[in-house]
N, C-alpha and C positions, 0 to 999 in steps of 0.2 A: 610607430616607428616615430625615430627624432627630425625635427627641419633637417640636420646637417645629415643624417643619413641619406634623407630625401633626397639630398641636392649632391649629395657624393652620388648619387645614382643617375645624377641629370634627368635627362625629360624619363627617363622608364625608368621610376623606383619603385614598377610593380614587383618585378623578381625578390627583392629586400624585402617588400612589403609581407611576402609568399613566405618565406623564410619567416618573417614576427610570426605567422597565421599558426605556421606548423610548431614552431615551441609552443605558443597559446595551448593549443587544439594539445600536442603531449602535458606542459605542466599539469593540465588541472583535469586529462582525461576526458575532453571532450569524445571522443570515437566511442572510447568503454559506457561512459553516461547514455551516449544513445542506444546502445544495445539492453543496460542492465535497468533502463527506467521502465516506468510501468508504462505497457499495451496495449491498450483498449479493442486493438483488434486481433490479438493474437502474435501468431508468427507467421513470418513470410519467409519462407525455405528458398533458396534459391543454389544454384551446383557452381561450381567453379570447378572449370577443366583445371588441373593443375599441371606445369608448364615445366620441361625440364629446367635441370639449372647448370647445364653443360655451356654456357654461352650466357653472353650477355643478352639481355632485355632488349628488342628492335620495336619498328612503329607498328608491325603486326602484334603484338603484345601489349603495346599500349592501347592500340583502339581495341581489344579486348578488355583490358585493365578498366578502359573509360566507360565502357557498358555498363561492366560486373561495379561500378562505383553510385554511376547516375543511377539507375534504377535502385539499388537498396538505399540509397537517400531518400532518394521519393516515397518510397513505400515509408521510409521512418519515418517521414515528416505528416505524413496518414495515418498515422500509430500506429504501425505493427511493432514488431522485434523481428530486427534483420540480423540473424548473426554470419559472422562473417569470418571463417578459418581459412588460412590457405593452406595449399596441398603442393606435395613434389612429387613429379613422375619418376620415379627411381629406375626403373629398369627396362630391355631393353638393345635393340640392336644402336642407337645413338649412344649409349656409355659402352655399351662393346666396342664399338669401334674407336672412339679416342682410345682405351686402352689396350686395343691391339695398336692402332701405330705407335705408341709409347712402346711398348713391349717387342714389334718388330713383328710382331706375328704375322703371317702369310694365307692358314686356311686351319681346319677348324682343326687336324691333325697336329697342329703347331701349340693351339690353346692345347689338347690335351697331352700332348708331353710337356707341357709346364705346367700342369696340374692344374684342375677346374677351379679346387679349393683358392689356391694362387691367382688364379685370375679373377674370380667372384669378388672374391675380399679387396682386389684392385679396383672391380668397376664401384664397389661401396664405398670406397676411399675418394672418390670421382665425383660420386654423384651430386654432392652440394658444392661443387669449388667455385659458385657464381653467387653463392645466394646473399654474398652483400653486397654485390651490384645490384644485383634483384632487390634488397633491400632499401637503398639507397635509389633507385627510380621510380620503385612503386611511392614511395613514400614523398619524394620531390614533386611528382605526378601529383599528388594530394589525393591519392586510392587509400580509401579506410579499411581497411585489414587486417586480423591479427597474423600475424607472420611468426610472431614469438614460438605459438601452440599450434604449429603447422602437422598433418599427418603427411606422412610419408608413402609411398605403395610397396616400400620395403621393410615395413615396420610387421613385426609379427602380427599383431591386433589387425590390421588390414589383411596380413597375406591370408588369416584363418577365415576368414568371413569370404574372402576367393572363394574361398575349398569348399565352405557353404552353398554358395550360389553354385557352383560346381554341383555338390550333389544333388541338389534341386532340381537340376536339369536334367541328372543322371535317373534320378526319382522316377521323374515322368517323362524316361523313358523317349528323350532326344537329345541325348549322347549316342554315337555309335562310331566304330572305328568301319575305314573304309579305303579302298583302292584305285584314287582317281587321277588322274591327268590335270595336276595344277601346275603353275607358274612358280618355277623355285629362282632363288637367289644364288646362282654357283659359287660365289665366294663365301657369303655366310653361311653357305649349305644349309638351308631351312624353307621348307614354303612358306606362301604368303598367303593373304585373305584377298575376296574380291577386291576389298575398297584398298588395300594396299597394294598393289596392283594397279589399281585404276589412280592413285597418287603419282606415278611417274610415268607416265607415257608421256615420248616425245619421238618430235618428226626424225627420222632418218632413213638413208641410204640405202637396200640391202641389196645384194646378187639376187637376181631372179635368173632361173635355167627353165628352159626346156628341152628336156633330155628323151632317149628314146629306149624303149623296152623292148625286146626283140622277141619276138614270138616263136616258140617253141614249135608252132604246127603249121606257120607261114615261114618259111626262110625269105630272108630281105625284106620283111615287114618287122614293122615296129607301133609299139604304143606311142605316143607322146603325152608327157605328164609333165606339169608346170609347178616348180614352187617359189616359194623367197626363204627359205632354208635349206640350202643344200646339203649340209651338215647333218641332217636328216637323210637323206637318202641311204646313205647304211645302214639305219633300221628300216628298212623297204622290205614288206613282205608280202603288201598285197598293191592293184589297183584298182579305184572304186570307177562307177560309169552311172547316170544317171537311167536306168530304165527303158524312161521315154521320150530321152534326147535323140533325137536325131543326127549320126555319126557317118561320117564318110571313110573309105580307102582314098587314097590321093596318091599317084605315082607324083614324084619328084623327078622331072625331064632332065635335070640338072646332072647326079648322082643316081638314078636310074632305080633310087629305093620309095616302098611303101610305106606311110605314116598312114595310120588311123587317128580319129582325133574329132571332136564337133562339127559338125556342120556352118553350124553358125557362125564358128568361132575361126573358119577354112580360112577365106581371105586377109582377117588379119595375121594370120601366124603365116602365111604364105607370101606376102606381102612383096614386090618385088621379084619372087619366083616365077618360071613358070613349071605349071602341073597338069594332071589331070585327075580328074577326078574317076575311077575305077567303080565305085559302085556305091549304093548310099543301104542303110539300115539303120534298127535302132537300139539302144542300148541293151534291153534285154539279148541279143544276138551274139553279145561278145560275153556273156555271162560264162565263168569257166574257163574261158581260154587260160592259157599257161603261157609266160615268159620267162625268159634268162635274165636273174638277178642280176641288176647293175655290179652288186661286189659280192664275193663268195666266201666270206670271214664266218657267215655262220651258216650259208647253206649248206654246206658239207660237212656241218657238226652233225653229227649222228645221235649227241644226248639231246638233240632241241628238241623240245615237245610240238605237237601239230605240224609237222613238219610237212606233212603232206597236203597240208590244207592252202600252204603257202606260194606266193609267186603265182596268184591266178585273179583274175577279174570276176570282182564282187560289185552289185548294186548297194548305191548308198541312196540316202535319198537330202543326201545335204550337198551333193553334186547337182553345178549350176553353171549357168553356160553365161555368166558376168564378168568374169575376167580367165584367164589361162588358155587350156585346149579341152576345156570339155572333160580330161580323164582327173581323176586326183589319185597322186602315190599313198598311199597308206603305211606310217610309224606307227603301229598302237603304244608304243612306250614315248612319244610327243605330240600328242593332241586327244583332246575330249571326243571328238567322233571318229578317232583312228582309235578310241582305245574303245568305244561304246561296238564300233565293229568286229575289233578282235576279240570280243567278249560273245560277238554273236555269231561269227563264224569260226569260233574257235580257229583263230590262227596263231602261228609262232609268235614267240612273244623276244623281241630283240631287241635290246637295252644295253647298247654298245657303249653308252656314254655316261659317267659316273656322276654322284651328286657336287661333285666337284668341279662338270663342266669339259672334264678330260676323256679323251677316248679311251678306253681301257684296252689291254697290252693284246688281246686279238686284233685288236683293228690297227693290223702291222704298216702300212702306209703310213701312218697320222700319228703313231701313235709319240704320245704327249703334249699333242695338240690342244687346245683349249675352243671349244665350238666358240665362243663370244668373246675375245678377247676384248678387256675393258680399254686396252689404248689404238686397237685396232680391229674395232666388231667383225669387218668382213676378208679379215686374212685365211682366218680356216675354211673362207667358201670359196676362196679364188683359188688355196690351194687343191680342195676337192675336183675345183669345174679344171683346172689343168688336167689332172689325171684324169677327169673322164674324157677330154679333149683330146689328149693324147690318145685312148683307145676309139675316137669318132663316135662318142654317147651323145655329145650336145648337139640339138638341133636350133638354138638361138639363145640368145644371153641379154639382159640388161639390166641398167641400174634401175632400182626401184622404189620409188620415195613411200615410206608409208611411217603410220602412228605405233612406237613399238614401248615396248613397257619394259622398264630399268626400276630398281631396287632403289627404293625410296628414300634406303639412308648413303649406301656405298656407291650406288648409280651405275653397279654392274648392269649390261642389258640380262632381263631372264629369259628364262627357257619354262618351255612347257613340256614337263616329265610327271609320268604316273608314276608313284608311286605313295606309301602306305600315309593315312593320317585321322585326325581323331576329329569329329564333327558335329556340328548343333545342328538339326534338324528344320532348318527352317520354312521348311517348306510346310512342316505341319502347323508351324502356327502363324504362317503368313496372312492368313484372312484375318485372325484375332491383329495384329500389329497392324492391318490397313485399319480396322475398322476404330483400334484406339486411337490413329492418328487423325481422326474426324474432330478429335474434339481441344486438338491442337493450336493454339494460335499462332502463324508464321507470321515475321514480319524481319524483311518483305513477304507479303503474301503467296506471290507465285510460286516460293519454294515449296511450299505444300505439295500442291498439285504436280509441279514440276521437279524440282533437281528432286527431292527427299522421297515425293511420293512414287518417281517414276523408277529412283535407285528402290526403292522399296518394294513395290510391284515385282521388278525382275531380279529381285536377291537370290542367288543360290546357298545352298547349304554353306555354312560357313565352317572352312578350316580351322580349326584353334589349337592346336599340337605344334610346336614348333621344336627344330633340331638343333638348337643354343643352350646358351649357359647362365645368363643373369635375368632368371623370373621368376616369377610365380609358378609351381608347376602342378603337373597333373596330379591329382591325388589318387592316382589309380598306382593296383598289387596285381598282376595278372601271372595267373602261375599256369606253370606248361599246360596241365589238367585240365585248363579250359576256364577255371575259376576268376574272374575277377571280383576284387576288394575297391572301394572307392570309398574316402573316409573325408567327413564334412565339420570335421573338426580336430582341434589338436586333441581334445579328450579321446575322441575315436580310438585314433592313432598313439596315443600313450598306452591305453587298455588292451589294446593288440597287439604292442612292440614290447610292452615291459618298459620303455626306456623316455628319460623326462625330452618333452622338446621343447627347446628354446629359438629354435630358426625353423623355418619352412625355406630355405633355400636349396637350388638343386644338390650342390656338396655337400650337403649335411645329412637330407632328407634321402638320399639316393645310398647311405652306409646302413642305413635304417630295413632290416626285411621283420615279415612276419609269416603267422605260420596257415597256411590255406587251410581254410574249414573243412573242406572235401578230401585232400589225400595227405594233409601232413607235411607238405614241403616246405622247405624256406624260400618265402618269396620275394623280392626285392622290386622296388615300384619300376613300370617301364619308364624310359629314360628321356621323353619329351619332357618340353617346360608350357606354359601357355602364353596364345597369342597375347599381346600387352594389351591389345582393344578390349579385350576381355576382362583384364584387373580396371579399364577404364569403364565400361560398362555397370561392372560393378560397384562402382564408386559411392550412388549413391546410402548403400549398407554398408560397405568398408569404412568410408570415415569414421563410420560411428557402432565399428566393432560391431554390428549388427547381426545374428540375432542375440548375440551372445551379452549385450549391453545396447541401452538406450533403445526398448523394441516398443514403446510406445512411443518416445518422439516420433519415430522414422513413422509406426504406421498413421499416426494423429496425422501427421505432416503429407505425409504422400498422396500427391506425387508432391515434385516441386512448382511454388510458382513461376519459377524464371530461372533459364538458363542463356546462356550468350556464346559465341564462337563464331569463325571464319567458315567461310563457304565450303571449305574442304572436307569440313567435321559434320556436313550430311551424309554423306558416306561411311564416316568413322564413330566420330564422339556420340552423334546425335541417333546415329542408326542402333550400335549395339545396347547403348542406352534404352533405347527403345524395344528392343528383341529383349533383353534381357528384363525389363519391368512385366513384359507383356505374358514373360512365363511366370515372373516370381511374386507379381501382384494382378496380374491380368490387370495392366492400367496402364496407362501414357506414365510417361517416367518424369513430365514437364507440361504445362501451359500454357506458357507464355515462351517463345524463344526470340529471340534478334541472331540474326546471318550475318557478318559484316564480309567484306570485301577483302582486297590485295592492297598495299599499298604498296604503290612502285616507285624506282628514281623518278626525278621530272622529265626523264626523257624518254620511259615507260617501259625500260629498262628492268629485270630483277633487281632491289637491291644488294649491292655486294659490297663487303668491307673491303674485298681485294681493287674492287675500281673505283673505292670511295667516293663514289656518284650520291651519298645522301650526307643529310649536316648529322651529328653527333646529338639525339635527343635532347640530353643531359647540360649542352651548348645551349641548346634553342630556348630550354628552363631557363637558363641562367640570361639572355639575349632580350628574351622577348617575356618571359614568364610561362608559366606550368599554365594558368589558363587561357593566355593566347593559344598555345598548342590545344586545347581541352577544345577551343571553342572552332576552333579552327577544322578539328578530326570531326568533331559532333557535326555537323552544319555540311560536312563532306557524301559524297554518293558512298561511300565507303562504308558509312553506318547502311544503307542497303542493299549489301552483298554484291555493292559495281566495285569496280579497280579507283584505285587514287592514283593519279601521276602527283608525288607528294613536294608542293613548292614552298620551298621559306616563305617568299615573298605572299604568300596564304597566308603566313602564320604573325608575321607581321602588317597586314591590311586587316586580322581579326585583333590584335591588338588596338587597331586605333579606330576601328569601328565599335568594336565593344567599350573595351578598358578607357581607353584617351579619350573617349567622346566622352563616355560618362562620370568618368574621375573631373571633369573638367565643370561639369555642370553642380558633381558636388563642389568642387571649392569655390564657383560661386555662390553657393547657397550659403558655404560657411562663413562667407564673409559679412554676411548679412544675419546668417541665423546668432542664435544665445539660448541658454537653457531654459525660458520661458515660453519658447515654442511648443503648441502641444501638433503634435497629429489630427489631422483633421479629415474628414472623407464629404464631406460638407461645404457649399461654397455656392454663392450668387454667380459667381466671373464666369461667364465661359470658356475661359482656356483651363482655370479649373475642374470644369462640368468636364471638359472634352478629355483632359490629361487621366480624369478619374475614371470615364467611360473606357480608355483607351487600357487602364490598369485592368479594370475589370475583365475588357473583351483577351488580355495578352494570359490573366489567370485562367478564364475557361479555355482557352486556347491550346495551352503548353498543356493544364491537367486533361485534358481530352485527348491530345496524343500521347503522353504517358499513359493514360490507360490502355492506348493503341500498342504501346511498346515502339510509336514510331519518332525515333530519338529527330534527327535533321526535322521533321516539324515540330516538335518540342522546343526545338532550340532558335530555330532562323526567326519567327516571333518575339524573343527577346532583344534584338541586335535591330529588328524594325522599331520597336518601342523605345531601345533608347535613342534611335536616330529621330525620332519625333520627340522625345522629350528635350534633347538639345535642340534641334534645328527649326521647331515651331512653340512649343510651349516655353522652353527657355528662352529664348530669340524674342518674343511677344511678350515676355512677361521681366525681362528685364528693369525696366523702369518703376514697374510694382515695388520690386524689391527695394529699388532704390529710396522711391518716396514715401516719408512715414502715415500711417496711416492702417484703416483696417485692410484694405486693399494690398498692402504689403504683409501686414499677418494674414492672412486668405491665402498669399502665395505659399509664403513660409511656411503655415499648416499644412497646405496640401504637398505641397515639394516635401516633406518629411513624412507624408503616411505613405508618398511612392516609393521612397528612398526600403521604406522601413518594410513597405510590403512587394518591392521588388527585388531587393536582397531574398527572401524567402521565394521566390521565384526564381532565380538563379543559385541559390544554395546547390544544389544537386548537380547545375551543369558547370558552373563558372565559383565553384566554394573559398578560394581565397576574397576574390573581390566583394563576392556576398561577405562573408565576413567582416571583411575590414569596411563595406560600407556601416553594416547594421551595427556595426559595436561603436563605429564613428557617430553614427546617428540619433542611434537609441543613449549617447552617453556613455557607453560603459567602458570603452577606447583600453579594451584589454585588463589594462590593468586593475581596474577598480571591481571588474566582477569577473564570476566564473561560467556565467551564461554564454550561449553562441546561439547564431542563428540557426545552427544545425539540431539547435535542440527545441525550435519553434516549429508548431504546427503549421502546416502548409496552407497557405491562405484560401480563403472563398471567396468565389468572383460574387461581387455585388452586381446594381442595374449599371445593364449597357445601357445609357438615352441615346437610341438609333438616332435620334433628333438632331442631336448635338452631331454626334458623331458624322450625320449627312450632308448637315449646314458647314461643317467644319470641313471637310472634303471638299466642296461645291466653293469655299473660301479659298483654300487651297489651290485651287485648280485654275481659279481666278486670278489668285496672284502669279501664278508661276506664266499665263498666258500672257499678265502686265508687265512681267518680267522681261517675256520673249519680246514683246515687242520697243519696250526700252532697249537692249541690246541690237534690234534691227537695224532702229534709227540714232543707236551711238551716244545716247542720253546717260547718264549716271546717274544710279538709286540716288544716291547724296542729291543732285538738283530735283529739287520739287516741281512736279508740274501740275496743272489748273487741273484736271479733268478726266478721269476714267469710265469709258462708256461700253456696260457690259450688253451683249444682245442676247439673248432667249429666255426661254421657260421658267425663269426662278426667281426666288424673292430669298432676301436678302434683309436677315433681323439687323436695328441699328449694330450690335454688338460685330457683326459680320463685315458689314462695310465702316466701321472704325475700324477694325485689322486688314481692310484691303486697303485703305486709305493709308493709314502708317506702315504698310509693309511695299507697298508698290509708291507712296511719297508723293500722292497725289491730294490736292485740296476736297475734290468731290469725287464722287462713283455715282453714274446716273445708269440706269438699269432699262433699257427699249425693249420692244418685244424681239423675237426672233428665233428660226427653228433650231438652230444650234447652237450651243454657246459659242461665242466666238468675245474678244475686246478689242475695243479703239483707244488712241490716247491723242490727247489735244495739247499739241508739242508746243502751241503759241506759248511763249516765252515775255511777262509781265517784269517789268524791273524790279518788281519787289520779289517775285521767285527767282532772280538771278542771284539778289542781294542773298536770301536763304540760303543758297545751293553754294553760296563761296562762304556762307557762317558755318556750313556742316561741312566742307573740305578742312575750314581751319582747324575746326572742332577736332576731327579724326586727326589732322597731323599732329594736332600737341600731346592728344593721349598716345601719335604711335611713338610721340619722345619720350612719355612717361616710363610704357612698357620697355622701349629699349636702356633705360634706367635704373631698371628694376625697383619702379615704387608701385607701393599695394597701393590698396585704394581707400586706406586712409590718410594715407600721409597726404598733406597741402601742399600749393607748389606756388611759386612765383616766376609770372612768365614775363620775358623780354624779346621786344618783336622789334623789327627792322626793315621795309621794302620802300622803293620807288613806284611799287603801283599804288594809282591814287585811290581807285576804286577798294582796293586791300586794307588800305588806311583807312580812310570812311567808313568800312565795314564794321573793323575793328574797334572803332570811337565807337557809333552809333550803337553795336552790339555788344559792348564790354560786359554788362551785368550777364546774360544769355550766356557767352563763352566763358567769363570764370564760371559758373553754376555747372557746365557741362564740362569741364576739366578742372573741378576741383580746383578752381585758384583762389588765392586771396587775393592778389592784382595781377591787372595787364601793364607795363612798364614799356613805353614807348622811346625803346631804345636799345643798341647791341650789346649786350654783354660778352667777356671774355671765353665766353661757355658756346658762345650761340654759333650754330651751323645753319647753311646754306638748306632750304627744302621748300623742294615746287608745290605750290596750290594753286589749281585752275592752271599754269604752264605761265606763271608766275613765280618770281623768288622771293623766298621770305626770309631773313633770319631770324629763327628761333633760339633761346638760352632759358633754361629751369633752373630752379632752385627749390631746395625744400624750404 
């Protein structure tokens, strides 16, 4: 970068410097070179979870991209080949919802009327809408990844590999069709998987109601049952009790009616009412008792199967007394326990709601109502309660707050719904999956046994079929005779159908018929598509078009060395990768995984474009630099699966602590360095020995934590080292740089070595700063070479001299205490004092004592015995000490003026002074030579020139003027 460019950027010239680095990388193909060069340790494979390009990248994507950039850079420098090819997620509800909004469709029927082909092709056209925005942000972040040769989940090759994976599961008898109670989204009219449901829970208020079911055996007697889903009462066909639970029959002394409920819940149910317990009995005594249905829409239907078993009491082992009244209303079409009991007892099956969430025509009093309207989820329940209240069938009602699942994309409240689906039998492979998890290294470690392990332990069979349109399809052709044909490749389908296959999407494949080998009939594909997580879980094979291509590459490099995504993916992508690899490879899918948390707005709320409660990442790149943002995020708890309240001030602080401090050190070095400086890691000077040991300590610590995949603990020591380099090493070495001789050469040689090695350590984390520093210190400076710090090998830690480190730590503690004592007695550091007394069981070398003398500004250090380390100052002031203090103040003031008029270190000056303070004049005259040396002045002249300004020196007014 030119000097003018730096000046135009003001104090923060780093963003412009980063653009120069980006251009350098691209001009010379540095990323490509890092991948193609000889890799002595072979391939290091990592899987990149592909994002959707249906919106611009946000901080969650940036966090993930950082992890996926840092780790490959590190292992590349350690002698591995790390290919990084981008992928795009193309299928599923996110795209469908965008297209539906544009087309104005409200339901599946609208899409079918419009035409599935037209709808799907519109989805295809929207998939890559924000690709350019992604490319711009990813590039500016400094992430190295091949986005030009990206794979897409909608590509024929990718989809063919998914069919192959499905066929492997089918051949191993792990795919089956079943009728289950599952969560469905009534707006999207499709089932959802366990992980999708888990992703959408939120706290809402519902109407809970205790209703009266009148006994047919005892007039004026009612069974009480409690529910939080009043809309399911229309589908009630039974009541369930616990056989060993104690129940009571109670007379309400207010209305004279008898009520049956669990004894344990009686007082809570009748609070504020007068009642009398008539009798007590166990639940088993209620089995078989019949009651009057609340609604007669289905009870009078002569075609209803198993009517004779309906509307009576059965035992259920799921009934408890934790809440409600101890009697559970059973609607087999709308709950897992209900459906299981219905199957066991051959209960009538009443499904009064369609997949669209609306009541069916026979529900005459509520025709057209949606059971969970998205704009008011309690509206229909309230209408039902009004209806029941008008018939005096409500015992009590109340608002009930609970966690309820919503569609993870369209935010519609889900409903439990019994329907047909295709499943992967997780229960058959769970033991193997748990065993395979044992070898995975999780960062943070608690995810292994906690969030992921618990989810895996409790996983249900996986519903993989969806009733949607834009997705990979189930490759199943099912004949009416019962014959099922499953295809695992394009060629298999071409051979069976006699047609050329160029697209495997629903609107194409549904037109292809095959001949049933059993009965000879023409057979079409079943209409369902695949859960998109099946696509994601198949990514290790599909991205490589395995096994049709790249079979050796995949087999040799399986499992992946590394993956990384957010904490929500423990129940999604991580889980499905693991499940499918357990089947396909009988192995884990990955060796190491980093799990990040969620980035929230500064106030702890979810980041929202509508609320504008977070800064645009691209603006921060240009305001502070990409490296500043990288350092801020990499050291934050978000890299350890914890949430982060994003703070722009944190990015600014990161800029100051890392880049600005280090660049100030470099600028100082640059003033005195020349092309003849040869980097060296050997020195007799204790400061050099100390910083070299600190450097080796840094290399060791960063390496160790990177090998553990603990990014914050790998990066934080870099900031600490930069601080030590600036506030101690450079601070104590300034005079060494200025004075000619072997000590200056040693300081320059040591600093150059530190810069070159530090650049390599920083390279994965702060790639721009590392490149800039390495190029300048090594003498390349971009234009002269195609070499890069990112093509260097990772540094090896040398000897750490613990004695030197310990003695310097002790020295700094003594200095810290000495300066604190100065602060207590309010004596400036520029004022020399006679003595610092150190108490404690300490031994100080002459080198350390010299450092203390200089830093605390005392003439001598005296060490006396003591139990704990402490210090005292001799504050007695002699005339000689006062004069020396004044001289230091004068030097400081003149050098301040030099900075104010932007003089370089090489600029010589003439100083003009004028004051009425006799003491000040005496010092200026007697110590003229020393002052001139310390201010790089050719002369001190006792007169006021036209540019002189008044300055305060020790509360005295002195006029100073400077000319070059």
